[in-house]
PyMOL Python script that loads the backbone (N, CA, C, O; Angstrom):
from pymol import cmd

cmd.read_pdbstr("""\
ATOM      1  N   UNK A   1      10.534 -11.671 -10.176  1.00  0.00           N
ATOM      2  CA  UNK A   1       9.565 -11.434  -9.201  1.00  0.00           C
ATOM      3  C   UNK A   1       9.497 -12.856  -8.259  1.00  0.00           C
ATOM      4  O   UNK A   1       9.808 -13.957  -8.712  1.00  0.00           O
ATOM      5  N   UNK A   2       9.096 -12.654  -7.053  1.00  0.00           N
ATOM      6  CA  UNK A   2       9.057 -13.698  -6.136  1.00  0.00           C
ATOM      7  C   UNK A   2       7.862 -14.596  -6.561  1.00  0.00           C
ATOM      8  O   UNK A   2       6.773 -14.055  -6.757  1.00  0.00           O
ATOM      9  N   UNK A   3       7.993 -15.839  -6.705  1.00  0.00           N
ATOM     10  CA  UNK A   3       7.075 -16.657  -7.294  1.00  0.00           C
ATOM     11  C   UNK A   3       6.627 -17.566  -6.314  1.00  0.00           C
ATOM     12  O   UNK A   3       5.428 -17.822  -6.205  1.00  0.00           O
ATOM     13  N   UNK A   4       7.646 -18.168  -5.458  1.00  0.00           N
ATOM     14  CA  UNK A   4       7.325 -19.222  -4.589  1.00  0.00           C
ATOM     15  C   UNK A   4       6.915 -18.738  -3.013  1.00  0.00           C
ATOM     16  O   UNK A   4       6.547 -19.585  -2.200  1.00  0.00           O
ATOM     17  N   UNK A   5       7.001 -17.471  -2.695  1.00  0.00           N
ATOM     18  CA  UNK A   5       6.820 -16.938  -1.224  1.00  0.00           C
ATOM     19  C   UNK A   5       5.801 -15.832  -1.627  1.00  0.00           C
ATOM     20  O   UNK A   5       6.023 -15.048  -2.550  1.00  0.00           O
ATOM     21  N   UNK A   6       4.715 -15.824  -0.903  1.00  0.00           N
ATOM     22  CA  UNK A   6       3.753 -14.636  -0.908  1.00  0.00           C
ATOM     23  C   UNK A   6       4.341 -13.916   0.113  1.00  0.00           C
ATOM     24  O   UNK A   6       5.215 -14.304   0.889  1.00  0.00           O
ATOM     25  N   UNK A   7       3.658 -12.565   0.042  1.00  0.00           N
ATOM     26  CA  UNK A   7       3.818 -11.543   1.372  1.00  0.00           C
ATOM     27  C   UNK A   7       3.316 -12.085   2.460  1.00  0.00           C
ATOM     28  O   UNK A   7       3.929 -11.879   3.507  1.00  0.00           O
ATOM     29  N   UNK A   8       2.241 -12.803   2.492  1.00  0.00           N
ATOM     30  CA  UNK A   8       1.647 -13.576   3.702  1.00  0.00           C
ATOM     31  C   UNK A   8       2.533 -14.516   4.344  1.00  0.00           C
ATOM     32  O   UNK A   8       2.752 -14.524   5.555  1.00  0.00           O
ATOM     33  N   UNK A   9       3.101 -15.407   3.396  1.00  0.00           N
ATOM     34  CA  UNK A   9       4.002 -16.493   3.868  1.00  0.00           C
ATOM     35  C   UNK A   9       5.131 -15.792   4.482  1.00  0.00           C
ATOM     36  O   UNK A   9       5.538 -16.180   5.577  1.00  0.00           O
ATOM     37  N   UNK A  10       5.736 -14.693   3.826  1.00  0.00           N
ATOM     38  CA  UNK A  10       7.055 -14.216   4.507  1.00  0.00           C
ATOM     39  C   UNK A  10       6.606 -13.592   5.785  1.00  0.00           C
ATOM     40  O   UNK A  10       7.491 -13.674   6.636  1.00  0.00           O
ATOM     41  N   UNK A  11       5.597 -13.034   6.174  1.00  0.00           N
ATOM     42  CA  UNK A  11       5.383 -12.520   7.383  1.00  0.00           C
ATOM     43  C   UNK A  11       5.062 -13.703   8.327  1.00  0.00           C
ATOM     44  O   UNK A  11       5.368 -13.476   9.497  1.00  0.00           O
ATOM     45  N   UNK A  12       4.577 -14.779   8.109  1.00  0.00           N
ATOM     46  CA  UNK A  12       4.312 -15.951   8.854  1.00  0.00           C
ATOM     47  C   UNK A  12       5.637 -16.504   9.233  1.00  0.00           C
ATOM     48  O   UNK A  12       5.842 -16.844  10.398  1.00  0.00           O
ATOM     49  N   UNK A  13       6.594 -16.618   8.267  1.00  0.00           N
ATOM     50  CA  UNK A  13       7.931 -17.063   8.548  1.00  0.00           C
ATOM     51  C   UNK A  13       8.759 -16.140   9.497  1.00  0.00           C
ATOM     52  O   UNK A  13       9.382 -16.613  10.448  1.00  0.00           O
ATOM     53  N   UNK A  14       8.743 -14.820   9.211  1.00  0.00           N
ATOM     54  CA  UNK A  14       9.269 -13.844  10.025  1.00  0.00           C
ATOM     55  C   UNK A  14       8.842 -13.954  11.569  1.00  0.00           C
ATOM     56  O   UNK A  14       9.667 -14.052  12.477  1.00  0.00           O
ATOM     57  N   UNK A  15       7.410 -13.926  11.759  1.00  0.00           N
ATOM     58  CA  UNK A  15       6.803 -13.974  12.941  1.00  0.00           C
ATOM     59  C   UNK A  15       7.055 -15.253  13.782  1.00  0.00           C
ATOM     60  O   UNK A  15       7.202 -15.118  14.996  1.00  0.00           O
ATOM     61  N   UNK A  16       7.117 -16.528  13.198  1.00  0.00           N
ATOM     62  CA  UNK A  16       7.475 -17.817  13.728  1.00  0.00           C
ATOM     63  C   UNK A  16       8.948 -17.741  14.116  1.00  0.00           C
ATOM     64  O   UNK A  16       9.307 -18.248  15.179  1.00  0.00           O
ATOM     65  N   UNK A  17       9.880 -17.094  13.256  1.00  0.00           N
ATOM     66  CA  UNK A  17      11.149 -17.042  13.650  1.00  0.00           C
ATOM     67  C   UNK A  17      11.549 -16.115  14.932  1.00  0.00           C
ATOM     68  O   UNK A  17      12.332 -16.443  15.824  1.00  0.00           O
ATOM     69  N   UNK A  18      10.954 -15.087  14.841  1.00  0.00           N
ATOM     70  CA  UNK A  18      11.211 -14.027  15.923  1.00  0.00           C
ATOM     71  C   UNK A  18      10.508 -14.750  17.178  1.00  0.00           C
ATOM     72  O   UNK A  18      11.147 -14.782  18.230  1.00  0.00           O
ATOM     73  N   UNK A  19       9.494 -15.211  17.136  1.00  0.00           N
ATOM     74  CA  UNK A  19       8.795 -15.728  18.502  1.00  0.00           C
ATOM     75  C   UNK A  19       9.865 -16.677  19.057  1.00  0.00           C
ATOM     76  O   UNK A  19      10.156 -16.599  20.251  1.00  0.00           O
ATOM     77  N   UNK A  20      10.496 -17.611  18.221  1.00  0.00           N
ATOM     78  CA  UNK A  20      11.472 -18.749  18.739  1.00  0.00           C
ATOM     79  C   UNK A  20      12.604 -17.968  19.216  1.00  0.00           C
ATOM     80  O   UNK A  20      12.997 -18.171  20.365  1.00  0.00           O
ATOM     81  N   UNK A  21      13.176 -17.106  18.487  1.00  0.00           N
ATOM     82  CA  UNK A  21      14.368 -16.608  18.652  1.00  0.00           C
ATOM     83  C   UNK A  21      14.338 -15.610  20.011  1.00  0.00           C
ATOM     84  O   UNK A  21      15.300 -15.556  20.777  1.00  0.00           O
ATOM     85  N   UNK A  22      13.228 -14.905  20.188  1.00  0.00           N
ATOM     86  CA  UNK A  22      13.224 -13.784  21.161  1.00  0.00           C
ATOM     87  C   UNK A  22      12.353 -14.473  22.464  1.00  0.00           C
ATOM     88  O   UNK A  22      12.270 -13.893  23.546  1.00  0.00           O
ATOM     89  N   UNK A  23      11.757 -15.719  22.210  1.00  0.00           N
ATOM     90  CA  UNK A  23      11.018 -16.275  23.378  1.00  0.00           C
ATOM     91  C   UNK A  23       9.989 -15.545  23.736  1.00  0.00           C
ATOM     92  O   UNK A  23       9.805 -15.355  24.938  1.00  0.00           O
ATOM     93  N   UNK A  24       9.069 -14.961  22.726  1.00  0.00           N
ATOM     94  CA  UNK A  24       7.927 -14.079  23.014  1.00  0.00           C
ATOM     95  C   UNK A  24       6.671 -14.385  22.172  1.00  0.00           C
ATOM     96  O   UNK A  24       6.858 -14.836  21.041  1.00  0.00           O
ATOM     97  N   UNK A  25       5.529 -14.205  22.567  1.00  0.00           N
ATOM     98  CA  UNK A  25       4.371 -14.276  21.732  1.00  0.00           C
ATOM     99  C   UNK A  25       4.116 -13.052  20.959  1.00  0.00           C
ATOM    100  O   UNK A  25       3.533 -13.135  19.878  1.00  0.00           O
ATOM    101  N   UNK A  26       4.532 -11.855  21.458  1.00  0.00           N
ATOM    102  CA  UNK A  26       4.092 -10.676  21.038  1.00  0.00           C
ATOM    103  C   UNK A  26       5.002 -10.152  19.975  1.00  0.00           C
ATOM    104  O   UNK A  26       6.097  -9.703  20.316  1.00  0.00           O
ATOM    105  N   UNK A  27       4.638 -10.168  18.679  1.00  0.00           N
ATOM    106  CA  UNK A  27       5.387  -9.673  17.609  1.00  0.00           C
ATOM    107  C   UNK A  27       4.520  -8.812  16.650  1.00  0.00           C
ATOM    108  O   UNK A  27       3.534  -9.230  16.041  1.00  0.00           O
ATOM    109  N   UNK A  28       5.061  -7.457  16.596  1.00  0.00           N
ATOM    110  CA  UNK A  28       4.239  -6.657  15.914  1.00  0.00           C
ATOM    111  C   UNK A  28       5.048  -6.349  14.543  1.00  0.00           C
ATOM    112  O   UNK A  28       6.257  -6.119  14.526  1.00  0.00           O
ATOM    113  N   UNK A  29       4.248  -6.375  13.441  1.00  0.00           N
ATOM    114  CA  UNK A  29       4.956  -6.253  12.082  1.00  0.00           C
ATOM    115  C   UNK A  29       4.436  -4.911  11.643  1.00  0.00           C
ATOM    116  O   UNK A  29       3.245  -4.599  11.635  1.00  0.00           O
ATOM    117  N   UNK A  30       5.628  -4.008  11.211  1.00  0.00           N
ATOM    118  CA  UNK A  30       5.280  -2.674  10.895  1.00  0.00           C
ATOM    119  C   UNK A  30       5.328  -2.560   9.439  1.00  0.00           C
ATOM    120  O   UNK A  30       4.483  -1.817   8.940  1.00  0.00           O
ATOM    121  N   UNK A  31       6.224  -3.202   8.590  1.00  0.00           N
ATOM    122  CA  UNK A  31       6.243  -3.258   7.350  1.00  0.00           C
ATOM    123  C   UNK A  31       6.653  -4.474   6.668  1.00  0.00           C
ATOM    124  O   UNK A  31       7.495  -5.194   7.205  1.00  0.00           O
ATOM    125  N   UNK A  32       6.104  -4.808   5.440  1.00  0.00           N
ATOM    126  CA  UNK A  32       6.649  -5.813   4.601  1.00  0.00           C
ATOM    127  C   UNK A  32       6.763  -5.471   3.085  1.00  0.00           C
ATOM    128  O   UNK A  32       5.772  -5.303   2.374  1.00  0.00           O
ATOM    129  N   UNK A  33       7.871  -5.395   2.706  1.00  0.00           N
ATOM    130  CA  UNK A  33       8.323  -5.020   1.299  1.00  0.00           C
ATOM    131  C   UNK A  33       9.063  -5.827   0.559  1.00  0.00           C
ATOM    132  O   UNK A  33       9.851  -6.576   1.136  1.00  0.00           O
ATOM    133  N   UNK A  34       8.969  -5.838  -0.758  1.00  0.00           N
ATOM    134  CA  UNK A  34       9.796  -6.633  -1.664  1.00  0.00           C
ATOM    135  C   UNK A  34      11.006  -5.899  -2.044  1.00  0.00           C
ATOM    136  O   UNK A  34      10.874  -4.768  -2.511  1.00  0.00           O
ATOM    137  N   UNK A  35      12.282  -6.461  -1.885  1.00  0.00           N
ATOM    138  CA  UNK A  35      13.552  -5.899  -2.336  1.00  0.00           C
ATOM    139  C   UNK A  35      14.051  -6.895  -3.280  1.00  0.00           C
ATOM    140  O   UNK A  35      14.512  -7.971  -2.899  1.00  0.00           O
ATOM    141  N   UNK A  36      13.962  -6.537  -4.566  1.00  0.00           N
ATOM    142  CA  UNK A  36      14.400  -7.301  -5.670  1.00  0.00           C
ATOM    143  C   UNK A  36      13.724  -8.726  -5.612  1.00  0.00           C
ATOM    144  O   UNK A  36      12.532  -8.780  -5.914  1.00  0.00           O
ATOM    145  N   UNK A  37      14.335  -9.805  -5.277  1.00  0.00           N
ATOM    146  CA  UNK A  37      13.610 -10.984  -5.203  1.00  0.00           C
ATOM    147  C   UNK A  37      13.263 -11.345  -3.842  1.00  0.00           C
ATOM    148  O   UNK A  37      12.524 -12.322  -3.723  1.00  0.00           O
ATOM    149  N   UNK A  38      13.625 -10.786  -2.857  1.00  0.00           N
ATOM    150  CA  UNK A  38      13.591 -11.241  -1.310  1.00  0.00           C
ATOM    151  C   UNK A  38      12.314 -10.340  -0.669  1.00  0.00           C
ATOM    152  O   UNK A  38      11.892  -9.283  -1.138  1.00  0.00           O
ATOM    153  N   UNK A  39      11.915 -10.896   0.283  1.00  0.00           N
ATOM    154  CA  UNK A  39      10.966 -10.121   1.107  1.00  0.00           C
ATOM    155  C   UNK A  39      11.657  -9.720   2.489  1.00  0.00           C
ATOM    156  O   UNK A  39      12.342 -10.533   3.109  1.00  0.00           O
ATOM    157  N   UNK A  40      11.435  -8.422   2.930  1.00  0.00           N
ATOM    158  CA  UNK A  40      12.144  -7.657   4.010  1.00  0.00           C
ATOM    159  C   UNK A  40      10.932  -7.519   4.808  1.00  0.00           C
ATOM    160  O   UNK A  40      10.007  -6.914   4.267  1.00  0.00           O
ATOM    161  N   UNK A  41      10.723  -8.045   6.210  1.00  0.00           N
ATOM    162  CA  UNK A  41       9.801  -7.928   7.092  1.00  0.00           C
ATOM    163  C   UNK A  41      10.390  -7.144   8.330  1.00  0.00           C
ATOM    164  O   UNK A  41      11.435  -7.546   8.842  1.00  0.00           O
ATOM    165  N   UNK A  42       9.814  -6.164   8.762  1.00  0.00           N
ATOM    166  CA  UNK A  42      10.378  -5.192   9.754  1.00  0.00           C
ATOM    167  C   UNK A  42       9.148  -5.122  10.783  1.00  0.00           C
ATOM    168  O   UNK A  42       7.977  -5.098  10.402  1.00  0.00           O
ATOM    169  N   UNK A  43       9.514  -5.093  12.032  1.00  0.00           N
ATOM    170  CA  UNK A  43       8.716  -4.970  13.114  1.00  0.00           C
ATOM    171  C   UNK A  43       9.428  -4.779  14.441  1.00  0.00           C
ATOM    172  O   UNK A  43      10.646  -4.663  14.575  1.00  0.00           O
ATOM    173  N   UNK A  44       8.392  -4.759  15.537  1.00  0.00           N
ATOM    174  CA  UNK A  44       9.040  -4.804  16.898  1.00  0.00           C
ATOM    175  C   UNK A  44       8.770  -5.951  17.722  1.00  0.00           C
ATOM    176  O   UNK A  44       7.921  -6.722  17.273  1.00  0.00           O
ATOM    177  N   UNK A  45       9.374  -6.281  18.983  1.00  0.00           N
ATOM    178  CA  UNK A  45       9.059  -7.078  19.752  1.00  0.00           C
ATOM    179  C   UNK A  45       9.414  -6.683  21.191  1.00  0.00           C
ATOM    180  O   UNK A  45      10.413  -5.967  21.273  1.00  0.00           O
ATOM    181  N   UNK A  46       8.800  -7.004  22.353  1.00  0.00           N
ATOM    182  CA  UNK A  46       9.344  -6.725  23.639  1.00  0.00           C
ATOM    183  C   UNK A  46      10.517  -7.687  24.132  1.00  0.00           C
ATOM    184  O   UNK A  46      10.511  -8.894  23.890  1.00  0.00           O
ATOM    185  N   UNK A  47      11.401  -7.118  24.760  1.00  0.00           N
ATOM    186  CA  UNK A  47      12.461  -7.964  25.198  1.00  0.00           C
ATOM    187  C   UNK A  47      12.572  -7.537  26.899  1.00  0.00           C
ATOM    188  O   UNK A  47      12.127  -6.486  27.362  1.00  0.00           O
ATOM    189  N   UNK A  48      13.194  -8.491  27.602  1.00  0.00           N
ATOM    190  CA  UNK A  48      13.415  -8.199  29.105  1.00  0.00           C
ATOM    191  C   UNK A  48      14.861  -8.162  29.276  1.00  0.00           C
ATOM    192  O   UNK A  48      15.491  -9.205  29.105  1.00  0.00           O
ATOM    193  N   UNK A  49      15.493  -7.028  29.608  1.00  0.00           N
ATOM    194  CA  UNK A  49      16.856  -6.738  29.941  1.00  0.00           C
ATOM    195  C   UNK A  49      17.077  -6.623  31.469  1.00  0.00           C
ATOM    196  O   UNK A  49      16.850  -5.535  31.999  1.00  0.00           O
ATOM    197  N   UNK A  50      17.455  -7.548  32.127  1.00  0.00           N
ATOM    198  CA  UNK A  50      17.618  -7.520  33.496  1.00  0.00           C
ATOM    199  C   UNK A  50      16.419  -7.049  34.198  1.00  0.00           C
ATOM    200  O   UNK A  50      16.538  -6.245  35.123  1.00  0.00           O
ATOM    201  N   UNK A  51      15.458  -7.417  33.888  1.00  0.00           N
ATOM    202  CA  UNK A  51      14.057  -7.132  34.640  1.00  0.00           C
ATOM    203  C   UNK A  51      13.399  -5.886  34.153  1.00  0.00           C
ATOM    204  O   UNK A  51      12.403  -5.448  34.729  1.00  0.00           O
ATOM    205  N   UNK A  52      13.999  -5.209  32.955  1.00  0.00           N
ATOM    206  CA  UNK A  52      13.246  -3.854  32.602  1.00  0.00           C
ATOM    207  C   UNK A  52      12.878  -4.262  31.161  1.00  0.00           C
ATOM    208  O   UNK A  52      13.669  -4.753  30.354  1.00  0.00           O
ATOM    209  N   UNK A  53      11.535  -3.987  30.935  1.00  0.00           N
ATOM    210  CA  UNK A  53      11.106  -4.220  29.485  1.00  0.00           C
ATOM    211  C   UNK A  53      11.645  -3.117  28.554  1.00  0.00           C
ATOM    212  O   UNK A  53      11.856  -1.971  28.950  1.00  0.00           O
ATOM    213  N   UNK A  54      11.852  -3.529  27.306  1.00  0.00           N
ATOM    214  CA  UNK A  54      12.386  -2.754  26.384  1.00  0.00           C
ATOM    215  C   UNK A  54      11.798  -3.186  25.132  1.00  0.00           C
ATOM    216  O   UNK A  54      11.366  -4.338  25.123  1.00  0.00           O
ATOM    217  N   UNK A  55      11.685  -2.459  24.010  1.00  0.00           N
ATOM    218  CA  UNK A  55      11.352  -2.762  22.696  1.00  0.00           C
ATOM    219  C   UNK A  55      12.615  -2.751  21.840  1.00  0.00           C
ATOM    220  O   UNK A  55      13.608  -2.026  21.905  1.00  0.00           O
ATOM    221  N   UNK A  56      12.283  -3.826  20.964  1.00  0.00           N
ATOM    222  CA  UNK A  56      13.647  -4.056  20.148  1.00  0.00           C
ATOM    223  C   UNK A  56      12.961  -4.063  18.619  1.00  0.00           C
ATOM    224  O   UNK A  56      11.873  -4.606  18.429  1.00  0.00           O
ATOM    225  N   UNK A  57      13.559  -3.536  17.768  1.00  0.00           N
ATOM    226  CA  UNK A  57      13.250  -3.525  16.452  1.00  0.00           C
ATOM    227  C   UNK A  57      14.093  -4.704  15.507  1.00  0.00           C
ATOM    228  O   UNK A  57      15.243  -5.035  15.793  1.00  0.00           O
ATOM    229  N   UNK A  58      13.502  -5.156  14.593  1.00  0.00           N
ATOM    230  CA  UNK A  58      13.930  -6.160  13.928  1.00  0.00           C
ATOM    231  C   UNK A  58      13.653  -6.203  12.408  1.00  0.00           C
ATOM    232  O   UNK A  58      12.612  -5.686  12.002  1.00  0.00           O
ATOM    233  N   UNK A  59      14.469  -6.754  11.580  1.00  0.00           N
ATOM    234  CA  UNK A  59      14.477  -6.847  10.208  1.00  0.00           C
ATOM    235  C   UNK A  59      14.884  -8.137   9.837  1.00  0.00           C
ATOM    236  O   UNK A  59      16.015  -8.550  10.098  1.00  0.00           O
ATOM    237  N   UNK A  60      13.802  -8.989   9.080  1.00  0.00           N
ATOM    238  CA  UNK A  60      14.303 -10.433   8.688  1.00  0.00           C
ATOM    239  C   UNK A  60      14.232 -10.379   7.163  1.00  0.00           C
ATOM    240  O   UNK A  60      13.312  -9.733   6.660  1.00  0.00           O
ATOM    241  N   UNK A  61      15.093 -10.981   6.407  1.00  0.00           N
ATOM    242  CA  UNK A  61      15.194 -10.998   5.002  1.00  0.00           C
ATOM    243  C   UNK A  61      14.832 -12.308   4.608  1.00  0.00           C
ATOM    244  O   UNK A  61      15.478 -13.235   5.097  1.00  0.00           O
ATOM    245  N   UNK A  62      13.721 -12.607   3.645  1.00  0.00           N
ATOM    246  CA  UNK A  62      13.536 -13.915   3.401  1.00  0.00           C
ATOM    247  C   UNK A  62      13.579 -14.188   1.860  1.00  0.00           C
ATOM    248  O   UNK A  62      13.001 -13.454   1.059  1.00  0.00           O
ATOM    249  N   UNK A  63      14.202 -15.140   1.548  1.00  0.00           N
ATOM    250  CA  UNK A  63      14.452 -15.366   0.034  1.00  0.00           C
ATOM    251  C   UNK A  63      13.286 -16.054  -0.706  1.00  0.00           C
ATOM    252  O   UNK A  63      12.262 -16.269  -0.057  1.00  0.00           O
ATOM    253  N   UNK A  64      13.338 -16.396  -1.912  1.00  0.00           N
ATOM    254  CA  UNK A  64      12.151 -16.907  -2.665  1.00  0.00           C
ATOM    255  C   UNK A  64      11.834 -18.256  -2.366  1.00  0.00           C
ATOM    256  O   UNK A  64      10.798 -18.775  -2.781  1.00  0.00           O
ATOM    257  N   UNK A  65      12.683 -18.865  -1.654  1.00  0.00           N
ATOM    258  CA  UNK A  65      12.324 -20.482  -1.225  1.00  0.00           C
ATOM    259  C   UNK A  65      11.870 -20.454   0.274  1.00  0.00           C
ATOM    260  O   UNK A  65      11.683 -21.514   0.872  1.00  0.00           O
ATOM    261  N   UNK A  66      11.681 -19.157   0.920  1.00  0.00           N
ATOM    262  CA  UNK A  66      11.160 -19.190   2.324  1.00  0.00           C
ATOM    263  C   UNK A  66      12.279 -19.382   3.277  1.00  0.00           C
ATOM    264  O   UNK A  66      11.983 -19.699   4.429  1.00  0.00           O
ATOM    265  N   UNK A  67      13.469 -19.240   2.968  1.00  0.00           N
ATOM    266  CA  UNK A  67      14.643 -19.374   3.836  1.00  0.00           C
ATOM    267  C   UNK A  67      15.077 -18.014   4.277  1.00  0.00           C
ATOM    268  O   UNK A  67      15.187 -17.086   3.476  1.00  0.00           O
ATOM    269  N   UNK A  68      15.339 -17.892   5.640  1.00  0.00           N
ATOM    270  CA  UNK A  68      15.778 -16.836   6.166  1.00  0.00           C
ATOM    271  C   UNK A  68      17.329 -16.524   5.684  1.00  0.00           C
ATOM    272  O   UNK A  68      18.253 -17.325   5.823  1.00  0.00           O
ATOM    273  N   UNK A  69      17.427 -15.380   5.169  1.00  0.00           N
ATOM    274  CA  UNK A  69      18.691 -14.888   4.497  1.00  0.00           C
ATOM    275  C   UNK A  69      19.721 -14.044   5.465  1.00  0.00           C
ATOM    276  O   UNK A  69      20.952 -14.057   5.483  1.00  0.00           O
ATOM    277  N   UNK A  70      18.781 -13.306   6.260  1.00  0.00           N
ATOM    278  CA  UNK A  70      19.596 -12.285   7.056  1.00  0.00           C
ATOM    279  C   UNK A  70      18.649 -11.813   8.072  1.00  0.00           C
ATOM    280  O   UNK A  70      17.461 -11.868   7.753  1.00  0.00           O
ATOM    281  N   UNK A  71      18.973 -11.321   9.336  1.00  0.00           N
ATOM    282  CA  UNK A  71      18.356 -10.671  10.253  1.00  0.00           C
ATOM    283  C   UNK A  71      19.113  -9.652  10.855  1.00  0.00           C
ATOM    284  O   UNK A  71      20.342  -9.649  10.779  1.00  0.00           O
ATOM    285  N   UNK A  72      18.436  -8.735  11.483  1.00  0.00           N
ATOM    286  CA  UNK A  72      19.206  -7.686  11.995  1.00  0.00           C
ATOM    287  C   UNK A  72      18.167  -7.059  13.431  1.00  0.00           C
ATOM    288  O   UNK A  72      16.966  -6.903  13.207  1.00  0.00           O
ATOM    289  N   UNK A  73      18.549  -6.833  14.411  1.00  0.00           N
ATOM    290  CA  UNK A  73      17.836  -6.125  15.568  1.00  0.00           C
ATOM    291  C   UNK A  73      18.479  -5.161  16.269  1.00  0.00           C
ATOM    292  O   UNK A  73      19.709  -5.181  16.236  1.00  0.00           O
ATOM    293  N   UNK A  74      17.819  -4.154  17.021  1.00  0.00           N
ATOM    294  CA  UNK A  74      18.438  -3.338  17.758  1.00  0.00           C
ATOM    295  C   UNK A  74      17.521  -2.765  18.670  1.00  0.00           C
ATOM    296  O   UNK A  74      16.327  -2.950  18.437  1.00  0.00           O
ATOM    297  N   UNK A  75      17.883  -2.031  19.771  1.00  0.00           N
ATOM    298  CA  UNK A  75      16.944  -1.563  20.791  1.00  0.00           C
ATOM    299  C   UNK A  75      16.570  -0.294  20.145  1.00  0.00           C
ATOM    300  O   UNK A  75      17.289   0.458  19.487  1.00  0.00           O
ATOM    301  N   UNK A  76      14.996  -0.153  20.521  1.00  0.00           N
ATOM    302  CA  UNK A  76      14.579   1.308  20.106  1.00  0.00           C
ATOM    303  C   UNK A  76      14.982   2.238  20.936  1.00  0.00           C
ATOM    304  O   UNK A  76      14.716   3.420  20.716  1.00  0.00           O
TER     305      UNK A  76
END
""", "prot")
cmd.dss("prot")
cmd.show_as("cartoon", "prot")
cmd.util.cbc("prot")
cmd.orient("prot")
């Protein structure tokens, strides 16, 4: 079981990471689940593609120490 990182901490880590990576303040979390010992945070964020607004979905995997193990993102 995850001992060091709570569900709330995992959400905070993922939001901070995505805000910095995508240079946006609007991050919407859709789901947070535990997968073995890791937390998986899924959500969406707006992006600008050549002047056109799009939505992008993302998934951030966070380990028991609060480190980001993996990220995936794709357009909706």
